[in-house]
C-alpha positions in Angstrom: -1.6 -20.2 4.8 1.0 -17.8 3.5 2.9 -15.6 5.9 2.5 -12.1 4.7 0.6 -10.7 1.7 0.0 -7.2 0.2 -3.0 -5.0 -0.5 -2.4 -2.2 -3.0 -5.1 0.5 -3.0 -5.4 1.7 -6.7 -9.1 2.7 -6.8 -8.6 6.4 -6.1 -10.4 9.0 -8.2 -7.3 11.4 -8.4 -9.4 14.5 -7.9 -6.4 16.7 -7.1 -4.4 15.3 -10.1 -7.2 15.9 -12.6 -6.6 12.6 -14.3 -6.2 8.9 -13.2 -2.7 9.2 -11.6 -2.4 5.4 -11.4 -1.5 5.4 -15.1 0.9 8.4 -15.3 3.9 7.3 -17.2 7.0 7.3 -14.9 10.1 6.0 -16.7 8.1 3.9 -19.1 5.8 2.3 -16.5 2.4 3.3 -15.1 2.8 4.9 -11.7 0.8 2.2 -9.8 3.0 -0.7 -11.2 5.9 0.3 -9.0 4.1 -0.5 -5.8 3.0 -3.9 -7.3 6.5 -4.7 -8.4 7.9 -3.9 -5.0 5.4 -6.2 -3.3 6.1 -9.0 -5.8 9.8 -8.7 -5.6 9.7 -8.7 -1.8 8.1 -12.1 -1.9 4.7 -11.1 -0.6 1.9 -13.4 -1.5 -0.8 -13.0 -2.4 -0.6 -9.5 -3.9 -4.1 -8.0 -4.2 -4.6 -4.8 -6.2 -7.9 -3.1 -5.5 -9.3 -1.1 -8.5 -12.3 1.1 -9.1 -13.3 2.9 -12.2 -10.4 1.6 -14.2 -10.1 -2.0 -12.9 -9.8 -3.5 -16.4 -6.9 -1.2 -17.3 -5.1 -2.0 -14.1 -5.3 -5.7 -15.1 -3.9 -5.0 -18.5 -0.8 -3.2 -17.1 0.2 -6.0 -14.7 -1.0 -9.1 -16.4 2.6 -10.3 -16.5 2.9 -10.1 -12.7 1.7 -12.6 -10.0 -0.9 -10.2 -8.7 -4.7 -10.3 -8.5 -6.8 -7.3 -9.4 -10.2 -7.1 -7.8 -12.9 -4.5 -8.3 -14.4 -2.3 -5.7 -17.9 -1.3 -6.9 -18.1 1.3 -4.1 -14.8 3.0 -4.9 -16.4 6.5 -5.0 -17.3 6.3 -1.3 -13.7 6.6 -0.3 -10.5 4.7 0.5 -12.0 2.7 3.4 -14.2 0.8 1.0 -11.2 -0.3 -1.0 -9.2 -1.3 2.0 -12.1 -3.4 3.2 -12.4 -5.1 -0.2 -8.7 -5.9 0.0 -8.9 -7.2 3.6 -11.8 -9.4 2.8 -10.0 -10.9 -0.2 -6.8 -11.7 1.8 -7.9 -12.3 5.4 -8.1 -16.1 5.1 -4.9 -16.5 3.2 -2.3 -14.7 5.4 -1.2 -14.1 9.0 -0.4 -10.4 8.2 -0.6 -8.0 5.3 1.1 -4.9 4.1 -1.1 -2.0 2.8 0.5 -0.1 -0.1 -0.7 3.1 -1.8 -0.7 3.1 -5.6 0.8 6.6 -5.8 4.1 5.9 -4.0 6.5 4.7 -6.6 9.8 5.3 -4.8 9.5 2.6 -2.0 12.3 0.0 -2.6 12.2 -3.6 -1.7 14.7 -2.7 1.1 12.0 -1.1 3.1 9.6 -4.1 2.9 12.4 -6.5 3.8 13.4 -4.4 6.8 9.8 -4.1 8.0 9.3 -7.8 7.8 12.5 -8.5 9.8 11.3 -6.1 12.5 7.9 -7.7 12.6 9.4 -11.2 12.9 10.9 -10.2 16.2 8.4 -7.7 17.4 5.3 -9.9 17.1 6.4 -11.9 20.1 6.2 -8.6 22.1 2.5 -8.1 21.1 3.4 -5.7 18.3 0.7 -5.9 15.7 1.4 -2.9 13.4 4.7 -2.0 11.8 4.9 1.4 10.1 7.9 3.1 8.4 8.9 6.7 9.0 10.7 8.5 6.2 12.8 11.4 7.7 10.5 11.2 10.8 7.3 11.3 8.7 5.0 8.2 9.0 4.3 6.5 5.7 3.5 3.3 3.9 3.5 0.4 3.4 2.0 -0.4 6.8 2.1 -4.0 8.0 -1.0 -5.2 9.9 -1.2 -8.5 11.8 -4.4 -10.5 11.2 -5.6 -9.5 14.7 -6.1 -6.0 13.3 -8.2 -7.1 10.3 -11.5 -6.9 12.0 -10.9 -3.3 13.0 -9.9 -2.5 9.4 -13.2 -3.9 8.2 -15.1 -1.4 10.4 -13.6 1.8 9.1 -15.8 4.2 7.0 -15.3 7.0 4.6 -12.0 8.3 3.2 -10.0 8.0 6.4 -7.9 5.0 5.5 -6.4 3.1 8.4 -4.9 6.0 10.4 -7.6 5.9 13.1 -7.1 2.2 13.5 -3.4 2.8 14.1 -4.3 5.4 16.7 -6.5 2.9 18.4 -3.6 0.5 18.8 -0.7 2.8 19.6 0.6 0.5 22.2 0.9 -2.2 19.6 2.7 -0.1 16.9 6.4 -0.1 16.2 7.9 2.4 13.9 10.9 1.8 11.7 13.0 4.8 10.6 14.5 5.5 7.2 16.6 8.5 6.3 15.3 8.8 2.7 12.3 11.2 2.6 11.9 10.5 -1.2 10.8 6.9 -0.4 7.7 8.2 1.4 6.6 10.6 -1.3 3.1 10.2 -2.8 2.1 11.8 -6.0 -1.1 13.7 -5.5 -1.1 16.9 -7.6 0.3 18.1 -11.0 2.9 20.0 -9.0 4.0 16.8 -7.2 4.3 15.1 -10.6 6.5 17.9 -12.1 8.7 17.9 -9.0 9.3 14.2 -8.8 9.1 12.9 -12.4 12.9 13.1 -12.8 13.7 11.4 -9.6 15.5 8.1 -9.6 13.6 4.9 -8.9 15.3 2.7 -6.3 13.8 -0.6 -7.3 
């Protein structure tokens, strides 16, 4: 069994963006690829990318990377269905997994490595969730120990994992970073215009 893997949620319908934001061209690469590259370069294995309407295109854009793209047929029902598809695909292969969002291109390998180091120590203190905070704002990727996987498989709708985190507050440790840009997600055309010129820290 591998130590820590990654689930990357890339099945969103991008309603606020008005087009599939996963494929927006940022410095010559599709937006979602940055999350995949960060996971791969951090040594996370396996890396599972969960797609929806555009699963085939996701595969095309990262076929050179050691990542597996799987299809969520229920992608239209919300983020929780994609998270559950990812957890089911990875649960027997790892002792913990990060959950990344596909619309956060500025997260560097530095963040993942720091979270892993914190978890290596904190897990002996019954800490099961490690979450970054960027300029005091909670963000992604979030690291979940395998003990939390059953709770992730019970979530519904478009809530993501936040309510699971709230259920386990005593088992959460936050790691703070000063760079607010690292936690930015691209949701709207306005976000895109604001951040398209920003430097990628990978």
